[in-house]
C-alpha positions as CSV (number, residue, x, y, z in Angstrom):
1,M,-29.9,-12.2,8.8
2,I,-27.0,-10.4,7.3
3,R,-27.5,-9.3,3.8
4,S,-25.3,-7.8,1.1
5,S,-25.7,-4.9,-1.2
6,V,-23.6,-3.1,-3.8
7,V,-23.1,0.6,-4.2
8,E,-21.1,2.4,-7.0
9,S,-19.6,5.2,-5.1
10,I,-18.2,5.7,-1.6
11,T,-20.4,8.8,-1.4
12,A,-23.4,6.6,-1.2
13,I,-22.4,5.7,2.4
14,S,-21.6,8.3,5.2
15,A,-18.1,8.7,6.3
16,T,-19.0,7.8,9.9
17,V,-20.7,4.5,8.9
18,W,-18.0,3.4,6.4
19,N,-15.2,4.2,8.8
20,E,-16.6,2.0,11.5
21,V,-15.5,-1.1,9.6
22,V,-12.0,0.2,8.7
23,G,-9.0,-0.8,10.8
24,A,-7.2,1.4,13.2
25,D,-3.9,1.3,11.0
26,E,-5.7,1.6,7.5
27,P,-5.6,5.1,6.2
28,F,-6.1,4.2,2.6
29,L,-9.5,2.5,3.0
30,E,-11.0,5.3,4.9
31,H,-13.8,7.3,3.5
32,G,-11.8,10.4,3.0
33,F,-9.1,8.7,0.9
34,L,-11.5,6.8,-1.2
35,A,-13.6,9.8,-1.7
36,A,-10.7,12.0,-2.8
37,L,-9.8,9.3,-5.5
38,E,-13.4,9.5,-6.9
39,A,-13.8,13.3,-6.7
40,S,-10.6,13.8,-8.5
41,H,-11.5,11.3,-11.1
42,S,-8.4,9.2,-10.2
43,V,-11.0,6.5,-9.9
44,S,-13.6,6.8,-12.8
45,E,-14.9,5.4,-16.0
46,E,-12.2,7.3,-17.9
47,A,-9.6,5.9,-15.5
48,G,-10.8,2.3,-16.2
49,C,-11.5,1.7,-12.4
50,L,-15.0,1.8,-11.2
51,P,-16.2,1.4,-7.6
52,R,-18.4,-1.6,-6.8
53,L,-18.3,-1.5,-3.1
54,V,-19.9,-4.7,-1.6
55,L,-21.5,-4.0,1.8
56,A,-22.8,-6.4,4.5
57,W,-25.7,-5.2,6.7
58,D,-27.3,-6.5,9.8
59,G,-30.6,-4.7,9.9
60,D,-29.5,-1.1,9.3
61,V,-26.1,-1.5,10.8
62,L,-23.1,-1.8,8.4
63,V,-21.1,-4.7,9.7
64,G,-18.8,-5.4,6.7
65,A,-17.5,-4.1,3.4
66,V,-15.1,-4.8,0.5
67,P,-13.4,-1.9,-1.3
68,L,-14.0,-3.6,-4.6
69,Y,-13.5,-2.1,-8.2
70,L,-14.3,-3.0,-11.7
71,K,-11.2,-2.6,-13.8
72,H,-10.5,-2.7,-17.5
73,H,-6.7,-2.9,-17.0
74,S,-4.1,-4.1,-14.6
75,Y,-2.3,-0.8,-14.0
76,G,-1.8,0.5,-10.5
77,E,-2.2,-2.8,-8.7
78,F,1.5,-3.8,-7.8
79,V,0.5,-7.6,-8.0
80,F,1.2,-8.4,-11.6
81,D,-1.1,-10.5,-13.8
82,W,-0.3,-9.2,-17.2
83,A,1.0,-12.7,-18.3
84,W,-2.4,-14.1,-17.2
85,A,-4.2,-11.5,-19.3
86,G,-1.9,-12.4,-22.3
87,A,-2.7,-16.1,-21.8
88,A,-6.4,-15.3,-21.9
89,Q,-6.0,-13.3,-25.0
90,R,-4.1,-16.2,-26.7
91,A,-6.7,-18.5,-25.8
92,G,-9.4,-16.4,-27.3
93,F,-11.3,-15.0,-24.4
94,A,-11.4,-11.6,-22.6
95,Y,-9.6,-11.0,-19.4
96,Y,-11.1,-7.6,-18.8
97,P,-13.1,-6.4,-17.0
98,K,-12.1,-7.9,-13.7
99,L,-12.9,-7.3,-10.1
100,V,-10.2,-6.1,-7.7
101,A,-10.4,-5.7,-3.9
102,F,-7.6,-3.2,-3.0
103,A,-6.7,0.2,-1.9
104,P,-6.6,1.8,-5.4
105,Y,-2.9,2.4,-6.6
106,T,-1.6,1.6,-3.2
107,P,0.7,-1.4,-2.4
108,A,-0.1,-1.3,1.4
109,T,-0.9,-4.3,3.4
110,G,-4.2,-4.5,5.3
111,R,-7.6,-6.1,5.5
112,R,-9.8,-6.3,2.5
113,L,-12.9,-8.1,4.0
114,L,-13.6,-5.2,6.3
115,T,-15.7,-5.9,9.4
116,R,-16.7,-4.2,12.7
117,P,-14.2,-5.0,15.4
118,D,-16.9,-6.0,17.7
119,R,-18.4,-8.7,15.5
120,D,-17.2,-12.3,14.6
121,P,-15.7,-11.7,11.2
122,R,-16.3,-15.3,9.7
123,P,-20.0,-14.9,9.1
124,I,-19.6,-11.6,7.6
125,W,-16.8,-12.8,5.3
126,E,-19.2,-15.4,4.1
127,V,-21.9,-12.9,3.2
128,L,-19.4,-10.5,1.7
129,L,-17.9,-13.3,-0.5
130,A,-21.5,-14.3,-1.7
131,G,-22.0,-10.7,-2.7
132,I,-18.7,-10.6,-4.6
133,V,-19.6,-13.9,-6.5
134,D,-22.9,-12.5,-7.4
135,L,-21.5,-9.3,-8.6
136,A,-18.9,-11.4,-10.7
137,D,-21.7,-13.0,-12.4
138,Q,-23.7,-9.8,-13.0
139,E,-20.7,-8.1,-14.5
140,Q,-19.6,-11.1,-16.3
141,V,-16.0,-10.6,-15.2
142,S,-13.1,-13.1,-16.0
143,S,-11.7,-13.1,-12.4
144,V,-11.7,-11.6,-9.0
145,H,-8.5,-10.5,-7.3
146,V,-8.0,-9.6,-3.5
147,L,-4.7,-7.8,-3.2
148,F,-2.4,-7.1,0.0
149,C,-4.9,-8.8,2.1
150,S,-4.2,-10.3,5.6
151,Q,-2.9,-13.8,5.9
152,E,-6.1,-14.9,7.5
153,E,-8.3,-13.5,4.7
154,R,-6.1,-15.3,2.1
155,A,-6.6,-18.7,4.0
156,F,-10.4,-18.0,4.2
157,L,-10.5,-17.3,0.4
158,A,-8.4,-20.4,-0.4
159,E,-11.1,-22.5,1.2
160,H,-13.4,-20.9,-1.4
161,A,-11.4,-21.7,-4.7
162,F,-9.3,-18.7,-4.7
163,L,-5.6,-19.3,-5.5
164,P,-3.2,-18.0,-2.7
165,R,-0.4,-15.8,-3.8
166,L,2.7,-14.9,-1.9
167,G,4.5,-11.6,-2.4
168,L,7.5,-9.7,-1.0
169,Q,8.1,-6.3,0.2
170,F,10.4,-4.6,2.7
171,H,9.1,-3.2,6.0
172,W,10.5,-1.6,9.1
173,H,9.2,-3.2,12.4
174,N,9.7,-1.8,15.8
175,R,10.7,-4.2,18.6
176,A,7.6,-5.6,20.4
177,E,8.8,-5.9,23.9
178,Q,11.3,-3.0,24.2
179,P,10.4,-0.5,21.4
180,F,13.3,1.6,20.1
181,T,13.9,4.8,22.0
182,S,15.9,6.6,19.3
183,F,17.2,6.2,15.7
184,E,20.7,5.4,17.4
185,D,19.0,2.8,19.5
186,F,17.6,1.3,16.3
187,L,21.1,1.4,14.6
188,G,22.6,-0.3,17.6
189,T,21.0,-3.4,16.3
190,F,23.1,-3.3,13.1
191,R,26.3,-4.9,12.4
192,S,29.2,-2.3,12.7
193,P,29.8,-2.0,8.9
194,N,26.2,-1.5,8.2
195,R,25.8,0.9,11.1
196,K,28.7,3.0,9.7
197,Q,27.3,3.1,6.3
198,V,24.0,4.4,7.4
199,R,25.7,7.1,9.4
200,K,27.8,8.0,6.4
201,E,24.7,8.2,4.1
202,R,23.0,10.5,6.6
203,R,26.0,12.6,6.9
204,V,26.2,13.0,3.2
205,A,22.6,13.9,2.9
206,G,23.1,16.6,5.5
207,E,26.0,18.2,3.7
208,H,24.0,19.5,0.7
209,G,23.1,22.8,2.1
210,L,19.6,21.9,2.4
211,R,17.1,22.4,5.3
212,L,15.4,18.9,6.1
213,I,12.0,18.8,7.9
214,T,9.2,16.3,8.5
215,A,5.8,17.9,8.8
216,E,2.1,16.9,9.1
217,G,-0.4,17.7,6.4
218,P,-2.2,20.5,8.2
219,E,1.1,22.2,8.6
220,L,1.9,22.5,4.9
221,G,1.4,25.6,3.0
222,D,0.8,26.3,-0.7
223,P,4.5,25.9,-1.7
224,E,4.5,22.4,-0.1
225,W,1.3,21.1,-1.5
226,H,2.2,22.4,-5.0
227,A,5.6,20.7,-4.6
228,L,4.2,17.4,-3.6
229,A,1.9,17.3,-6.9
230,T,4.9,18.5,-9.0
231,F,7.4,15.9,-7.6
232,Y,4.7,13.2,-8.2
233,Q,4.2,14.1,-11.8
234,S,7.9,14.7,-12.5
235,N,8.9,11.5,-11.0
236,I,6.2,9.6,-13.1
237,E,7.6,11.3,-16.2
238,K,11.1,10.5,-15.4
239,H,10.5,6.7,-15.1
240,G,7.8,6.6,-18.0
241,G,5.1,5.5,-15.7
242,S,1.4,6.2,-15.8
243,A,0.0,9.1,-13.5
244,Y,-2.8,7.4,-11.7
245,L,-3.6,10.4,-9.6
246,T,-4.8,13.6,-11.3
247,P,-3.7,17.1,-10.1
248,A,-7.2,17.5,-8.5
249,F,-6.4,14.8,-6.1
250,F,-3.8,16.7,-4.3
251,R,-6.1,19.6,-3.9
252,I,-8.8,17.6,-2.6
253,L,-6.4,15.7,-0.4
254,R,-5.3,19.0,1.2
255,A,-9.0,20.1,1.8
256,T,-10.4,16.8,3.3
257,Y,-7.7,14.3,4.2
258,A,-4.6,16.3,5.2
259,H,-4.8,15.0,8.8
260,R,-3.5,11.6,7.5
261,V,-0.6,13.1,5.6
262,V,3.0,13.2,6.8
263,A,5.6,14.9,4.4
264,T,9.3,15.2,4.4
265,F,11.0,18.0,2.6
266,A,14.4,19.4,1.6
267,Y,14.4,23.1,1.2
268,R,16.9,25.4,-0.5
269,G,16.1,28.6,1.1
270,D,12.4,28.8,1.2
271,Q,11.8,26.5,-1.8
272,P,10.9,22.7,-1.3
273,V,13.3,21.0,-3.7
274,A,12.7,17.4,-2.9
275,G,10.2,15.6,-0.8
276,T,7.9,12.6,-0.1
277,L,4.3,12.2,0.5
278,N,3.4,9.6,3.2
279,F,0.3,8.6,5.1
280,E,0.0,7.7,8.8
281,K,-2.8,6.2,11.0
282,G,-2.7,4.4,14.3
283,H,0.6,2.7,14.8
284,A,1.5,2.5,11.1
285,L,3.2,4.9,8.7
286,F,3.3,4.3,4.9
287,G,5.7,5.9,2.3
288,R,4.1,6.5,-0.9
289,Y,5.6,9.1,-3.4
290,W,9.1,10.7,-3.8
291,G,10.3,13.3,-6.1
292,C,12.7,16.2,-6.6
293,L,13.6,19.1,-8.9
294,P,15.8,18.0,-11.8
295,D,18.9,19.9,-10.6
296,E,18.6,18.8,-7.1
297,E,19.1,15.0,-7.2
298,R,21.8,14.9,-4.5
299,P,23.6,11.7,-3.2
300,M,21.8,9.9,-0.4
301,L,18.9,12.5,-0.3
302,H,16.4,9.9,-1.4
303,F,17.5,7.5,1.4
304,E,17.3,10.3,4.0
305,L,13.8,11.5,3.0
306,C,12.3,8.2,2.1
307,Y,13.6,6.1,4.9
308,Y,15.7,7.6,7.8
309,Q,13.5,10.7,8.5
310,L,10.4,8.4,8.6
311,I,12.0,5.7,10.7
312,E,12.9,8.4,13.2
313,R,9.4,9.5,13.2
314,A,8.1,6.0,13.7
315,V,10.4,5.5,16.6
316,R,9.6,8.7,18.3
317,L,5.8,8.0,18.0
318,G,6.1,4.4,19.1
319,H,4.8,3.0,15.7
320,T,4.9,-0.7,15.2
321,R,5.7,-0.6,11.5
322,F,6.7,1.4,8.5
323,E,5.9,0.4,5.0
324,A,8.0,2.0,2.3
325,G,6.1,0.8,-0.8
326,A,6.6,-2.0,-3.4
327,Q,9.9,-3.6,-4.5
328,G,13.4,-2.2,-3.8
329,E,15.9,-4.6,-2.2
330,H,18.1,-1.6,-1.6
331,K,15.9,-1.0,1.5
332,L,17.3,-4.2,3.2
333,K,20.6,-2.7,4.3
334,R,18.8,0.4,5.6
335,G,16.8,-1.6,8.2
336,L,13.6,-2.6,6.2
337,G,13.4,-6.4,6.4
338,P,11.8,-8.7,4.0
339,A,8.0,-9.1,4.7
340,P,5.7,-11.5,3.0
341,T,2.5,-10.1,1.4
342,Y,-0.6,-11.8,0.6
343,S,-3.2,-12.0,-2.2
344,A,-5.9,-14.4,-3.5
345,H,-7.2,-14.8,-7.1
346,W,-10.2,-16.6,-8.6
347,L,-10.3,-17.1,-12.4
348,R,-13.5,-18.1,-14.2
349,H,-11.8,-20.2,-16.9
350,P,-11.0,-23.6,-15.5
351,G,-7.9,-24.0,-17.7
352,L,-6.4,-20.6,-16.9
353,Q,-7.2,-21.3,-13.2
354,R,-5.2,-24.6,-13.3
355,A,-2.4,-22.9,-15.1
356,V,-2.2,-19.7,-12.9
357,G,-2.4,-22.3,-9.9
358,A,0.7,-24.1,-11.1
359,F,2.5,-20.9,-11.6
360,L,1.8,-19.6,-8.1
361,D,2.9,-22.8,-6.6
362,N,6.3,-22.4,-8.2
363,E,6.4,-18.7,-7.5
364,R,5.7,-19.3,-3.8
365,T,8.7,-21.6,-3.5
366,L,10.9,-18.9,-5.1
367,I,9.6,-16.1,-2.8
368,E,10.1,-18.3,0.2
369,N,13.6,-18.9,-0.6
370,Q,14.1,-15.2,-1.4
371,I,12.8,-14.2,2.1
372,V,15.3,-16.6,3.7
373,A,18.2,-15.4,1.5
374,Y,17.4,-11.7,2.6
375,Q,17.1,-12.6,6.1
376,E,20.5,-14.1,6.0
377,H,21.9,-10.9,4.5
378,S,20.1,-8.4,6.7
379,P,22.2,-5.6,8.3
380,F,21.2,-6.8,11.9
381,R,23.4,-8.4,14.3
382,R,22.8,-12.1,15.1
383,E,21.7,-12.8,18.6
384,G,24.6,-12.9,20.9
385,A,27.1,-11.4,18.4
386,E,29.4,-8.6,19.3
387,P,28.2,-5.0,18.3
């Protein structure tokens, strides 16, 4: 008999046991990343985001888990439900707290109903879902949201009264049968005008007198780690956003999880003046945070550090995909194509469930049409067309 349980901290489980259910390409659900969020109080009561991790056990073997969080707001999710919260308020009932299964503050796709790779997932999913439902009743939440999950998980949840939602991001994908051998090989799939534009952008980025590098976390020293934290904070302030990650997160990340970090930097002399923080595991690379010093906002530098340097790395290492984060149709002509994302939502109030369901049906049609339109305007040559 598989049974479920709930723990309120990732530290209640050993890293070895937890990581056995985490996928080969999922850095944001590994024990080290989730523990860094907790230890830095980026996930905490004061942050309005509390761990409620649902586990599935077969005897004393962990066979499944859900990275579930009790949330008192909708910040840091990248799948927006503010209008639903407003509708609940106008109807006279509370929308918060809610339960959210996600990689906190990270719009990266992946599994959310985690299972051991050597087990049939379906029976474990059933137990995990029953555990989620029990917890939803105990915590008296208004709703449960499973964000950036797999298409298969969304279909399973739709069988159990969860509303399926379609989203859109822009991802780079390697060729399956003949992987790219170089960045120029990748550019060779572009139409001529788009290929020339990318080369021009890279040339401009290289003419600012800056030294550009890509390095792994263990290679970074004090100036680089300090710069990453500074860039994150300054970019948040520039755009009037909320800083979900505390300064302590970057210190803990360096000490415990640097092996999953990849950074790109632009140096003026020995000083990092712009850079990105990214994560890598298996055959996947994920872009997360960009920033620069105020007087170093140079033309095309953002594109070079956020996209081109990382695509080069992905090609060199034979990665299958590079996800560059949420939104941003400007990514399209730089070789990141439209990619559907999936989520699933259950709302306790029947009226709100019906209203949200109707909204999602309309939204799905719009996004499907968007994906088709973006594909038609991609920079890539049509099959059989001249270079």
